[in-house]
N, C-alpha and C positions, 0 to 999 in steps of 0.2 A: 205679091202685093194683094191685100184683101180688097174686095169690091168697094167697101166703105172708104178705105184709104185712097183708093183710086179716084173716087168721087170727090173727096176732100181736096186732093191735089189738083184736079181739074178745075174745081171752083176757085182755087187760089191762084190760077194761072193768069198773068197779065195778058190783055188782049194784044196780039201782035201789032195791029195798026196803031193802037194807042202808044205802045212802046216805041215804035219806029218814029212817030211824030215827036214824042217827048225827047228822044235822043237827038234828033235833028235840031230841035230848038235849044237843047242844053249845051251842046258843044261850043257854039259861038258865045254864049253867056259865060261859060267857063273861061274862055280866053279873055273876055272883057274883064272879068273879076280878077284873073291872074295879073293883068296889066295894071290894075288900079287897086293895090292892096291898101288896107288901113289898119293901123295899130289898135290894140285892145282899148275898148271904151271910147274909141273915136270913129267907129264904123258907120258914120252918118250916111255917106253916099251909098255904101254897100247895102245898108238896111233899107234905104229908100228905094233902091233898084229892086230888091227882092219883094218888098211890100207892093210896089207897083205891079210887078208880074203876078203876084198872088191875087190882087184885086181883079186884074184882067181875066184871070182864070175863073173868077166867081166866088172866091173865098172872102169872108168877112174879116177884116184886119183890125186888131186892137194894138195901137202903137205905144211907144214910150214906156216899155216895161223893162226895168233894170237899166235905164238909160236909153239906148237906141234899139233895144230888143223889141220884138213884137210876136204876137200869135196871129195865125190865119186859120179860121175855122170854117168847116163846111159840114152841115148836118143833112143827112140823106135818109131820113126816116128812123124808125125805131131800131136800135141795135147798139153794139158796144162802141165805146170811144177808144181810139188809138192815137197816141201822141208820137209825132216824128220830129226830131230835133236836128238842127244844124247849128254849127258855130260860124262866126262871121270874121274873126280877126286874123291878122297876119302877124309876122314877126319882125323885129329889128335886125334884119339880115340883108346884106347887099347881094342881090342875085347875080350869079355868074354862069347861068345855064346857056345863054346865047340863043334861046328860042326867039322866034319873031315876035311873040306876044309877051316877052319878059316885062317885069315890073318897070313902070315909068316913074316910080316914086323912089328917089334916092334913099338907100339904107332900109328899105321896107320890102318884104317879100312874102308871098304865100309859100313858106318853106315847110308847112306841115299838112298840106293837102286840104285846107279848109275850103279852097275854091272848088275842089272836086266834090266835097260834101255839099256845098251850096247848089252846085249845078245838078247833082244827083237828087237832092231834096226838091228842087223846082221841077225836075223831070218827073219825079214820082207824083208830085202834086198834079201835074198835067195828065199823066197817064191814068191816075185814079179818077180824075174828074171826067175824062173822056170815056170811061167805062163805068160810070156811076149807076147804070142800069143793072150791073151785075153784083152790087153789094149794098148793104144797109148799115147805117150807123153814123158816127161822127168822127171826122178827121180833124186833129189839131196839129197844125204845123207850127213849131216853135223855133224862132230865130234868136239865138243867144249870143250876146256880145261877150268879149273879155274872157274867153276860155283860157287863153294862153297865160293869163296872170291869175287865174283861179278865182275870179270874183264875179263873173257873169251870172252863173246860176244862182248864187246867193242874193245878188242884187234883184234878179227877177222874182225870186221867192219873197223878198222883203216887200216888193211892190204888189204882192198878192196874185201872182200869175195863176196859181192853182185854183183860185176862186172863180176864174173866168170860164171854166168848163167843167163838165162832169168828170168824175174819177175815171181815168183810163184803165182798160184791162192790161195794158202794157205800154211802155215807152221804148222807142227805138232810136238808134243813132248809128251812123257810119263813122269809120275812121280809116284813112288810107294806111296801107302797110308797105313799108319800103323793102321788104324781103319776101314778097309774094308776087307772082306774075299777074299782070292785068288779065282780066277774064275770070279770075277766081276770087272767092271770099274765104276768110279765115274765121272759124268758129271756136268758141271755148265756153264751156259751162262753168258756173261758179265764179270764184275770184278771178278777175281779168286784169284790173289795173289797181294801182296802190293808193293808200292814203298819202297825202303830201302835206308836209309842214314847211313853211318858209320862215327861216329864223334870221333876224338881224341882231348882230352881237357887236358890242363896242367894249374894248379894254382900255382902261385909262392908266396913264403913267405920269411921270414928271419930266418935262422936256429939258433939254440942255445940250451942251456941246458934245459932239461925238468923241472928242479927245479926252473927255473926263466922264466916262460912263458911270463911274462910281458915285458921282454926284447926281445921278438921274435915277428914275425908275423907268425901265425900258419896256413899253407895251409891245414892241415888236417881238421880243423874246418871250413874253407871256403868251402872245398869240401863236408863236411858233410851237411852244410846248403844248398848247391847247389843240392845235391842228393834229399833232401826233397822238395825243391822249384820247381825243374824241373817237378815234377809230377803234379803240378797245370796246366801245359800246356794242359794236357789231361782232368784233372778233372774240371777245371774252365775256360779254354779258348777255348775249342773245343766243338762243338755241340755234345750232346749225340747221335745224329743220324749219326755222321760222324766218321768212324773208325780211330783211331789213337793210337799209342803205342810209349812210350819213355822208354827205359830200360837202366840202367847203368849196363853193364855186367862185368866191370873190374874197380878196384880202387887200386892203388899202391902208397905208399909213406912211406918214413922212413926206418931206418935200425936197430934201437935199442930202448929199452924201454924209455930211458931218453934223447932222442935227438929229438928236434923239427926239422923236415926236411925242406929243402929249397924249395921243390916242391912236388906236388902230381899229378899223372897222372890218367885220367879216360878214359874209352872207352864206348861209347854209341851207341845204335841203335835206329833210329827213323823211324817209319813205318806209311804209309798213303795210301790212294787210289787216292786222287786228287792232282793236282799240287798246288792248293791254300793251302790245309792243309800241304802239304810237305814244302812249303815255310814258312808258319806260324810257324811250329815246328822249322825249321832252325833259323828263326828270334828270336823266343822265347828262344831257348837254348843259342844263342849268347847274348841276352839281359840279361838273368838271370845270366849267367856266369860272365859277366862284372860287373853287379850290386853286386854280392856276393864278387867278388874280391875287388871292391872299398869299400864296407861296411866292409870288413875284413882288411883293410889297406894294401892290397897287394902292394909290391913295383913296380909292373908293371902289365899291363893288362894280362889276360889269353891268352894262345896260343890255337887257335881253328882251327882244320883242318876238313873240311867236305868233304867226298867223296861219290858219288852216287854208291851204290852197285847194284841196280836193279831198273828198271822201272816197274810200275804196269803191271801185266799180265792180259789182257782183252781177254776173249774168244769171238771171233766173233759170233754174234747171227746167221747169215746166215750159217756159216760153221757148227756150232753146230746143227742147225736144219736139216742139211743134214746128219750129222754123227749119230745122235741119232737113227733114224729108222734102219740104216744100221747095227749099233752095236747091236741093239736089235735083229735083225734077226740073227746075227752071234753068239751072246752069250745067247740069251733068255731073257725074261722079267726080271727074277731074277738076270741076269748078268749085268744089267745096273741100276745104282742107282744115285740119285741126291745127291750132296755134297754141303756143305756150303763154302763160300769164306773164305780165310785164310789170316792172317797177315804175313805169311812166304813170302819170296822173291825168285824170279827166274829170271835170266837175259835173258832167252829165248825170252821174249817179245821184247827185244831191236832190234832183227832182223826185225820184222814186222814193228815196229815204224820207223826204219831207211829206210826201203825199201818201205813202203806204201802198204803192203799187209797184209791180215788178218792172224791171228794165232789162234791156239787152243791147249790147253794142256789137256790131258786125264789122270785122276788118275787111277792107277791100284792097286786093292786090293792085299795086301801082307801077310795077316794073315792066318795061317792054319785054314781051315773052322771049324773044331771041336773046336779048341781053341777059335776062334771068337764066336762061339755059346755059349760056356761055360762062356765066359767073358762078353757077351752082349755088347761088344765094349769098355769096361772100364778096366783100369789097365794093358793095353798092353804096351810092350816096344815101345817107340816113335821113330820117325826118330831122328838120331844123338845119339841114345842110344847105349851103349856098348853091349846091349843084343838084338839089332834089327837084325833079320835074316829073310828074306822073305821066304815064302813057294815057292818052285820052280814052282808050278803051275802058279805063277804070270808071269813067262816067257812065258808060253803057251798062256796066256790071252793077254800079251803084244804083242806078235807076231801077234795073230789073230786081235787085235784091230788096230795095225798100218797098217797091210796089208789091212784089210777091209776099213779103213779110206782112205788110199792112192788110192785104187781102186775106191772108191766112188767119190773122188775129181778129178780123172783122166777121169771120164765119160764125 
């Protein structure tokens, strides 16, 4: 290690006392958040709790951005601005983990680790505030609603969130990883998460008695043909070297055994990494839907509504090159692992795209280490599972990772 690199790593190290205090404060808050989850765009109590904690730490809070989102800012002299983001929302999942602090809200659960993100975010805010004598610049802590439905970032951008602070040198976020042990982080440079399109599709028919199908136009058959045909967009129209996914996640039509319905509704997700593939999937879905409707004698064209859920998350190479040695120094060589890119989506990247600044998302291992070792990374509850419950050591790592990363970028 060069002397200059050694000095840089030393400067970026979180103060042990500040970290210890932040971790002790964060774990009870994590359990509180886990027990009281709120669905997307309804995170009123969650947002209020976080805003109260940030004010108590000395941050200036600007509320009601993108609905219940907010920013908390602390300026500490001349220096760069660093943005740290957390998401707030939970999922419509009935928790079955059996932990003492399980969700008390029926049918709603923090099944994606956003409670870990929030606790780590608050802990980093505390640790950085308690060692403010060691850094200069401005911290912007952004609390974003509605990540799970892909509308939170765009709503905050529409409310002018980026005009509330100076342009950051980088934006940071965490996400739990269901196949990494607690105590570790996962890093990847370049494309990390995918573009996401949400597509609502309705095929129309002519309803009638199931005993006389020749007197009807059956939208169930049209939809069935489409579900099969749409897979050729990936299998036969997209390069094998270009990631793409089209999934039909929901199909509903009809009310009774012997009635041909008048319409069938489908919900799809299309995922990609490049704008060209994203547009090709959109065009292909539209083309095939219209063709199947016409081929099935539908009385009118299908109704197709396409909404962008997330833009591809690209981890800036230069930022990741700065963070990797700093995180290795903070967590040890075994605590920093390389991960593969994913076809999951995250709207965090929309802030950097809109503002023209680099972004980086760091994965945080969430699996109890002994369980991970025994499983060899296979057969573990995934994100969005009713059985997903992070090991609380993930919070400690999340706080350390966010604090270390912020200090590194503030240098």
